Structure formats: structure tokens, C-alpha cells
TIVO-2410 file (N, C-alpha, C; in nm, 3 decimals):
# residues 115
REC num residu      c1      c2      c3 atome chaine
REC   1      M   0.131   0.720  -1.902     N      A
REC   1      M   0.114   0.776  -1.755    CA      A
REC   1      M   0.127   0.633  -1.653     C      A
REC   2      N   0.184   0.695  -1.552     N      A
REC   2      N   0.211   0.572  -1.457    CA      A
REC   2      N   0.120   0.610  -1.316     C      A
REC   3      E   0.013   0.585  -1.299     N      A
REC   3      E  -0.080   0.629  -1.197    CA      A
REC   3      E  -0.178   0.515  -1.155     C      A
REC   4      V  -0.188   0.510  -1.028     N      A
REC   4      V  -0.253   0.391  -0.963    CA      A
REC   4      V  -0.362   0.424  -0.867     C      A
REC   5      H  -0.455   0.388  -0.874     N      A
REC   5      H  -0.584   0.420  -0.744    CA      A
REC   5      H  -0.626   0.283  -0.708     C      A
REC   6      L  -0.577   0.266  -0.574     N      A
REC   6      L  -0.640   0.135  -0.518    CA      A
REC   6      L  -0.739   0.152  -0.369     C      A
REC   7      V  -0.809   0.066  -0.383     N      A
REC   7      V  -0.900   0.092  -0.236    CA      A
REC   7      V  -0.908  -0.070  -0.185     C      A
REC   8      G  -0.867  -0.092  -0.048     N      A
REC   8      G  -0.859  -0.218  -0.004    CA      A
REC   8      G  -0.829  -0.240   0.135     C      A
REC   9      R  -0.781  -0.350   0.173     N      A
REC   9      R  -0.803  -0.375   0.330    CA      A
REC   9      R  -0.621  -0.421   0.341     C      A
REC  10      A  -0.570  -0.364   0.444     N      A
REC  10      A  -0.434  -0.397   0.484    CA      A
REC  10      A  -0.445  -0.536   0.509     C      A
REC  11      G  -0.338  -0.606   0.441     N      A
REC  11      G  -0.300  -0.748   0.480    CA      A
REC  11      G  -0.229  -0.811   0.606     C      A
REC  12      R  -0.153  -0.679   0.658     N      A
REC  12      R  -0.085  -0.712   0.773    CA      A
REC  12      R  -0.065  -0.548   0.828     C      A
REC  13      D   0.002  -0.566   0.946     N      A
REC  13      D   0.036  -0.440   1.009    CA      A
REC  13      D   0.149  -0.381   0.926     C      A
REC  14      P   0.155  -0.243   0.910     N      A
REC  14      P   0.257  -0.189   0.836    CA      A
REC  14      P   0.402  -0.216   0.895     C      A
REC  15      E   0.507  -0.223   0.832     N      A
REC  15      E   0.662  -0.212   0.893    CA      A
REC  15      E   0.711  -0.071   0.868     C      A
REC  16      V   0.759  -0.018   0.951     N      A
REC  16      V   0.845   0.110   0.946    CA      A
REC  16      V   0.993   0.087   0.951     C      A
REC  17      R   1.050   0.156   0.896     N      A
REC  17      R   1.209   0.195   0.944    CA      A
REC  17      R   1.251   0.290   0.893     C      A
REC  18      Y   1.367   0.340   0.922     N      A
REC  18      Y   1.431   0.473   0.865    CA      A
REC  18      Y   1.562   0.451   0.793     C      A
REC  19      T   1.579   0.532   0.675     N      A
REC  19      T   1.704   0.508   0.586    CA      A
REC  19      T   1.803   0.587   0.677     C      A
REC  20      E   1.930   0.512   0.627     N      A
REC  20      E   2.058   0.523   0.686    CA      A
REC  20      E   2.082   0.679   0.625     C      A
REC  21      G   2.162   0.760   0.735     N      A
REC  21      G   2.208   0.902   0.671    CA      A
REC  21      G   2.102   0.992   0.704     C      A
REC  22      E   1.985   0.995   0.631     N      A
REC  22      E   1.896   1.095   0.646    CA      A
REC  22      E   1.784   1.095   0.749     C      A
REC  23      G   1.768   0.947   0.761     N      A
REC  23      G   1.659   0.895   0.864    CA      A
REC  23      G   1.518   0.937   0.825     C      A
REC  24      K   1.501   0.929   0.701     N      A
REC  24      K   1.345   0.927   0.654    CA      A
REC  24      K   1.290   0.803   0.679     C      A
REC  25      A   1.167   0.827   0.711     N      A
REC  25      A   1.057   0.696   0.744    CA      A
REC  25      A   1.041   0.634   0.614     C      A
REC  26      V   1.010   0.499   0.626     N      A
REC  26      V   0.960   0.429   0.500    CA      A
REC  26      V   0.897   0.309   0.546     C      A
REC  27      A   0.774   0.309   0.505     N      A
REC  27      A   0.689   0.205   0.550    CA      A
REC  27      A   0.637   0.087   0.444     C      A
REC  28      T   0.616  -0.013   0.457     N      A
REC  28      T   0.577  -0.115   0.399    CA      A
REC  28      T   0.450  -0.172   0.435     C      A
REC  29      V   0.365  -0.219   0.357     N      A
REC  29      V   0.235  -0.278   0.374    CA      A
REC  29      V   0.171  -0.343   0.265     C      A
REC  30      S   0.107  -0.455   0.263     N      A
REC  30      S   0.042  -0.524   0.155    CA      A
REC  30      S  -0.132  -0.486   0.169     C      A
REC  31      I  -0.206  -0.466   0.066     N      A
REC  31      I  -0.338  -0.446   0.069    CA      A
REC  31      I  -0.410  -0.557  -0.038     C      A
REC  32      A  -0.528  -0.600   0.015     N      A
REC  32      A  -0.609  -0.687  -0.060    CA      A
REC  32      A  -0.712  -0.601  -0.140     C      A
REC  33      V  -0.723  -0.612  -0.264     N      A
REC  33      V  -0.826  -0.533  -0.320    CA      A
REC  33      V  -0.926  -0.632  -0.385     C      A
REC  34      K  -1.066  -0.601  -0.353     N      A
REC  34      K  -1.180  -0.708  -0.412    CA      A
REC  34      K  -1.148  -0.719  -0.557     C      A
REC  35      A  -1.165  -0.816  -0.605     N      A
REC  35      A  -1.153  -0.854  -0.770    CA      A
REC  35      A  -1.317  -0.870  -0.805     C      A
REC  36      R  -1.335  -0.840  -0.928     N      A
REC  36      R  -1.467  -0.832  -0.974    CA      A
REC  36      R  -1.523  -0.986  -0.996     C      A
REC  37      G  -1.653  -1.007  -0.957     N      A
REC  37      G  -1.708  -1.120  -0.936    CA      A
REC  37      G  -1.672  -1.224  -0.829     C      A
REC  38      D  -1.647  -1.355  -0.849     N      A
REC  38      D  -1.608  -1.441  -0.739    CA      A
REC  38      D  -1.457  -1.456  -0.756     C      A
REC  39      N  -1.389  -1.403  -0.816     N      A
REC  39      N  -1.247  -1.389  -0.857    CA      A
REC  39      N  -1.172  -1.371  -0.696     C      A
REC  40      P  -1.054  -1.438  -0.684     N      A
REC  40      P  -1.005  -1.392  -0.558    CA      A
REC  40      P  -0.950  -1.236  -0.562     C      A
REC  41      A  -0.917  -1.212  -0.414     N      A
REC  41      A  -0.852  -1.059  -0.409    CA      A
REC  41      A  -0.726  -1.067  -0.472     C      A
REC  42      N  -0.708  -0.936  -0.538     N      A
REC  42      N  -0.560  -0.910  -0.582    CA      A
REC  42      N  -0.464  -0.848  -0.476     C      A
REC  43      W  -0.333  -0.872  -0.464     N      A
REC  43      W  -0.269  -0.836  -0.351    CA      A
REC  43      W  -0.148  -0.747  -0.428     C      A
REC  44      F  -0.156  -0.636  -0.325     N      A
REC  44      F  -0.039  -0.523  -0.387    CA      A
REC  44      F   0.049  -0.468  -0.273     C      A
REC  45      N   0.189  -0.466  -0.317     N      A
REC  45      N   0.278  -0.442  -0.212    CA      A
REC  45      N   0.285  -0.283  -0.222     C      A
REC  46      L   0.279  -0.189  -0.104     N      A
REC  46      L   0.288  -0.069  -0.089    CA      A
REC  46      L   0.400  -0.020  -0.015     C      A
REC  47      T   0.474   0.104  -0.066     N      A
REC  47      T   0.581   0.159  -0.006    CA      A
REC  47      T   0.541   0.300   0.003     C      A
REC  48      V   0.564   0.347   0.151     N      A
REC  48      V   0.513   0.470   0.177    CA      A
REC  48      V   0.614   0.546   0.235     C      A
REC  49      W   0.653   0.675   0.220     N      A
REC  49      W   0.772   0.737   0.254    CA      A
REC  49      W   0.717   0.856   0.349     C      A
REC  50      E   0.819   0.916   0.440     N      A
REC  50      E   0.824   1.024   0.535    CA      A
REC  50      E   0.682   1.020   0.627     C      A
REC  51      K   0.630   1.152   0.612     N      A
REC  51      K   0.521   1.166   0.704    CA      A
REC  51      K   0.414   1.064   0.685     C      A
REC  52      T   0.384   1.068   0.562     N      A
REC  52      T   0.273   0.956   0.537    CA      A
REC  52      T   0.313   0.837   0.570     C      A
REC  53      A   0.446   0.757   0.579     N      A
REC  53      A   0.470   0.657   0.641    CA      A
REC  53      A   0.468   0.639   0.792     C      A
REC  54      E   0.473   0.754   0.842     N      A
REC  54      E   0.472   0.760   1.014    CA      A
REC  54      E   0.308   0.746   1.028     C      A
REC  55      I   0.241   0.830   0.944     N      A
REC  55      I   0.083   0.813   0.975    CA      A
REC  55      I   0.043   0.667   0.955     C      A
REC  56      L   0.066   0.597   0.831     N      A
REC  56      L   0.021   0.462   0.797    CA      A
REC  56      L   0.074   0.373   0.934     C      A
REC  57      A   0.194   0.405   0.974     N      A
REC  57      A   0.230   0.294   1.093    CA      A
REC  57      A   0.147   0.342   1.228     C      A
REC  58      K   0.116   0.454   1.238     N      A
REC  58      K   0.047   0.483   1.386    CA      A
REC  58      K  -0.090   0.439   1.388     C      A
REC  59      Y  -0.146   0.457   1.244     N      A
REC  59      Y  -0.302   0.428   1.257    CA      A
REC  59      Y  -0.366   0.317   1.179     C      A
REC  60      V  -0.270   0.253   1.103     N      A
REC  60      V  -0.340   0.121   1.010    CA      A
REC  60      V  -0.291   0.017   1.088     C      A
REC  61      R  -0.383  -0.093   1.072     N      A
REC  61      R  -0.348  -0.226   1.124    CA      A
REC  61      R  -0.424  -0.326   1.018     C      A
REC  62      K  -0.378  -0.461   1.028     N      A
REC  62      K  -0.411  -0.566   0.946    CA      A
REC  62      K  -0.565  -0.546   0.946     C      A
REC  63      G  -0.650  -0.549   0.824     N      A
REC  63      G  -0.788  -0.527   0.791    CA      A
REC  63      G  -0.839  -0.413   0.798     C      A
REC  64      H  -0.770  -0.287   0.823     N      A
REC  64      H  -0.813  -0.134   0.796    CA      A
REC  64      H  -0.828  -0.119   0.665     C      A
REC  65      Y  -0.908  -0.043   0.618     N      A
REC  65      Y  -0.957  -0.013   0.508    CA      A
REC  65      Y  -0.906   0.107   0.454     C      A
REC  66      L  -0.832   0.121   0.331     N      A
REC  66      L  -0.762   0.243   0.298    CA      A
REC  66      L  -0.769   0.252   0.124     C      A
REC  67      A  -0.754   0.377   0.112     N      A
REC  67      A  -0.750   0.408  -0.035    CA      A
REC  67      A  -0.600   0.477  -0.052     C      A
REC  68      V  -0.546   0.447  -0.192     N      A
REC  68      V  -0.418   0.511  -0.201    CA      A
REC  68      V  -0.420   0.552  -0.362     C      A
REC  69      K  -0.330   0.648  -0.358     N      A
REC  69      K  -0.301   0.696  -0.495    CA      A
REC  69      K  -0.141   0.688  -0.517     C      A
REC  70      G  -0.104   0.655  -0.614     N      A
REC  70      G   0.055   0.622  -0.646    CA      A
REC  70      G   0.101   0.593  -0.762     C      A
REC  71      H   0.220   0.545  -0.793     N      A
REC  71      H   0.281   0.513  -0.921    CA      A
REC  71      H   0.356   0.364  -0.898     C      A
REC  72      I   0.364   0.274  -0.996     N      A
REC  72      I   0.412   0.171  -0.998    CA      A
REC  72      I   0.549   0.157  -1.006     C      A
REC  73      K   0.619   0.099  -0.949     N      A
REC  73      K   0.773   0.100  -0.942    CA      A
REC  73      K   0.833  -0.043  -0.951     C      A
REC  74      Q   0.910  -0.080  -1.044     N      A
REC  74      Q   0.974  -0.209  -1.079    CA      A
REC  74      Q   1.113  -0.227  -1.015     C      A
REC  75      D   1.115  -0.319  -0.924     N      A
REC  75      D   1.231  -0.351  -0.848    CA      A
REC  75      D   1.312  -0.476  -0.916     C      A
REC  76      K   1.453  -0.470  -0.911     N      A
REC  76      K   1.524  -0.585  -0.958    CA      A
REC  76      K   1.628  -0.618  -0.857     C      A
REC  77      W   1.644  -0.732  -0.835     N      A
REC  77      W   1.732  -0.775  -0.732    CA      A
REC  77      W   1.807  -0.943  -0.774     C      A
REC  78      I   1.889  -0.971  -0.731     N      A
REC  78      I   1.951  -1.100  -0.741    CA      A
REC  78      I   1.930  -1.166  -0.613     C      A
REC  79      D   1.846  -1.304  -0.645     N      A
REC  79      D   1.823  -1.395  -0.517    CA      A
REC  79      D   1.940  -1.433  -0.443     C      A
REC  80      R   1.936  -1.410  -0.332     N      A
REC  80      R   2.080  -1.471  -0.264    CA      A
REC  80      R   2.095  -1.621  -0.258     C      A
REC  81      D   1.977  -1.694  -0.281     N      A
REC  81      D   1.968  -1.843  -0.268    CA      A
REC  81      D   2.023  -1.874  -0.420     C      A
REC  82      T   1.980  -1.845  -0.522     N      A
REC  82      T   1.973  -1.908  -0.632    CA      A
REC  82      T   2.064  -1.836  -0.732     C      A
REC  83      G   2.103  -1.703  -0.704     N      A
REC  83      G   2.185  -1.634  -0.773    CA      A
REC  83      G   2.106  -1.560  -0.907     C      A
REC  84      E   1.965  -1.586  -0.911     N      A
REC  84      E   1.915  -1.542  -1.046    CA      A
REC  84      E   1.850  -1.406  -1.024     C      A
REC  85      E   1.828  -1.336  -1.112     N      A
REC  85      E   1.757  -1.221  -1.117    CA      A
REC  85      E   1.613  -1.236  -1.110     C      A
REC  86      R   1.579  -1.123  -1.020     N      A
REC  86      R   1.443  -1.124  -0.980    CA      A
REC  86      R   1.363  -0.994  -0.997     C      A
REC  87      V   1.236  -0.982  -1.052     N      A
REC  87      V   1.168  -0.872  -1.090    CA      A
REC  87      V   1.039  -0.887  -0.983     C      A
REC  88      G   1.027  -0.761  -0.937     N      A
REC  88      G   0.880  -0.750  -0.860    CA      A
REC  88      G   0.837  -0.612  -0.871     C      A
REC  89      M   0.709  -0.587  -0.841     N      A
REC  89      M   0.643  -0.456  -0.854    CA      A
REC  89      M   0.592  -0.426  -0.725     C      A
REC  90      T   0.616  -0.307  -0.693     N      A
REC  90      T   0.558  -0.219  -0.574    CA      A
REC  90      T   0.474  -0.087  -0.642     C      A
REC  91      I   0.382  -0.049  -0.542     N      A
REC  91      I   0.318   0.065  -0.557    CA      A
REC  91      I   0.375   0.183  -0.460     C      A
REC  92      V   0.405   0.278  -0.493     N      A
REC  92      V   0.480   0.381  -0.430    CA      A
REC  92      V   0.373   0.485  -0.407     C      A
REC  93      V   0.321   0.499  -0.283     N      A
REC  93      V   0.204   0.581  -0.247    CA      A
REC  93      V   0.246   0.723  -0.235     C      A
REC  94      E   0.165   0.799  -0.322     N      A
REC  94      E   0.174   0.953  -0.292    CA      A
REC  94      E   0.051   1.019  -0.219     C      A
REC  95      K  -0.049   0.948  -0.190     N      A
REC  95      K  -0.154   0.992  -0.136    CA      A
REC  95      K  -0.240   0.862  -0.055     C      A
REC  96      L  -0.249   0.894   0.082     N      A
REC  96      L  -0.320   0.793   0.174    CA      A
REC  96      L  -0.439   0.847   0.218     C      A
REC  97      T  -0.551   0.778   0.214     N      A
REC  97      T  -0.657   0.798   0.287    CA      A
REC  97      T  -0.707   0.698   0.355     C      A
REC  98      L  -0.719   0.713   0.485     N      A
REC  98      L  -0.789   0.616   0.582    CA      A
REC  98      L  -0.946   0.631   0.590     C      A
REC  99      C  -1.000   0.525   0.545     N      A
REC  99      C  -1.140   0.506   0.512    CA      A
REC  99      C  -1.213   0.449   0.640     C      A
REC 100      N  -1.334   0.501   0.653     N      A
REC 100      N  -1.429   0.448   0.754    CA      A
REC 100      N  -1.487   0.336   0.704     C      A
REC 101      S  -1.495   0.230   0.790     N      A
REC 101      S  -1.552   0.102   0.730    CA      A
REC 101      S  -1.663   0.061   0.818     C      A
REC 102      K  -1.750   0.159   0.869     N      A
REC 102      K  -1.871   0.144   0.929    CA      A
REC 102      K  -1.987   0.063   0.835     C      A
REC 103      S  -2.007   0.130   0.724     N      A
REC 103      S  -2.097   0.073   0.650    CA      A
REC 103      S  -2.024   0.062   0.492     C      A
REC 104      S  -2.099   0.009   0.393     N      A
REC 104      S  -2.052  -0.005   0.266    CA      A
REC 104      S  -2.069   0.164   0.196     C      A
REC 105      E  -2.182   0.228   0.252     N      A
REC 105      E  -2.224   0.358   0.207    CA      A
REC 105      E  -2.096   0.452   0.252     C      A
REC 106      S  -2.058   0.449   0.350     N      A
REC 106      S  -1.964   0.528   0.396    CA      A
REC 106      S  -1.833   0.496   0.332     C      A
REC 107      E  -1.798   0.387   0.313     N      A
REC 107      E  -1.672   0.332   0.247    CA      A
REC 107      E  -1.679   0.400   0.096     C      A
REC 108      Q  -1.786   0.394   0.036     N      A
REC 108      Q  -1.796   0.451  -0.101    CA      A
REC 108      Q  -1.781   0.597  -0.095     C      A
REC 109      S  -1.831   0.675   0.009     N      A
REC 109      S  -1.812   0.814   0.025    CA      A
REC 109      S  -1.667   0.839   0.069     C      A
REC 110      D  -1.584   0.781   0.117     N      A
REC 110      D  -1.457   0.773   0.154    CA      A
REC 110      D  -1.373   0.784   0.032     C      A
REC 111      Y  -1.416   0.667  -0.049     N      A
REC 111      Y  -1.330   0.640  -0.167    CA      A
REC 111      Y  -1.360   0.757  -0.254     C      A
REC 112      D  -1.471   0.809  -0.268     N      A
REC 112      D  -1.509   0.939  -0.360    CA      A
REC 112      D  -1.411   1.039  -0.329     C      A
REC 113      D  -1.415   1.088  -0.198     N      A
REC 113      D  -1.339   1.194  -0.133    CA      A
REC 113      D  -1.196   1.172  -0.133     C      A
REC 114      A  -1.146   1.042  -0.167     N      A
REC 114      A  -1.016   1.004  -0.157    CA      A
REC 114      A  -0.906   1.061  -0.294     C      A
REC 115      F  -1.001   1.085  -0.402     N      A
REC 115      F  -0.906   1.127  -0.527    CA      A
REC 115      F  -0.963   1.258  -0.567     C      A
***
């Protein structure tokens, strides 16, 4: 089973573009997810499609708190500078929840409602 649930803060403003031909919206953003204990946050790259991408681009800015449900996608490409094959992971978002960050209590409530 390939299913991921993450709750974190946007590390930058989302970038949105439209595919050639069909003109489908696709947005990318990174999120920082708090690690356990004193460990540094874990960073994840997200890819969001169509109407959800437009909502992400319209309402999310760096630092905003969000919850996502999706799946991991492995990408492979050839590095232009070195000619070496590279591999990276991204989370393809299927469901996005914009969380209220006024208090930790409301954040937990939003997280519970997200899934």
C-alpha cells in the first residue's frame, strides 16, 4: 500500500503552472513536518493537480499549516550537468486540508478532521 499522511508547514509559496495541451494546473510546494524529539524537521516535496492545485496556490503561503493525504511517486532523470541518473521522491497530493494555526488545540482538531 502506498499512502502517506503528513501535517506540516509550507516551506515556500506554492508554484503553479499549466500543462501544455490540456492546460491542467499543477502546483509544487515543500512542507516541513516536525520530527520526534529534538530532531530537525523532515522536508517533503508535494505535487498537487487541477482544482486542488489552484486552491493551494490561492490560499497557501510560506509558513501556513496544512495536512495532506497522497502517495509517494519516484522520479528519475538525467542530471544536465553531470549526465548521471538521479532519483527523487515526491508526494502526489490527493487530499488537501488547510489547517487553522491559532492554537495547538485547533491544529489537532483540524488534523483529526483531515482524514
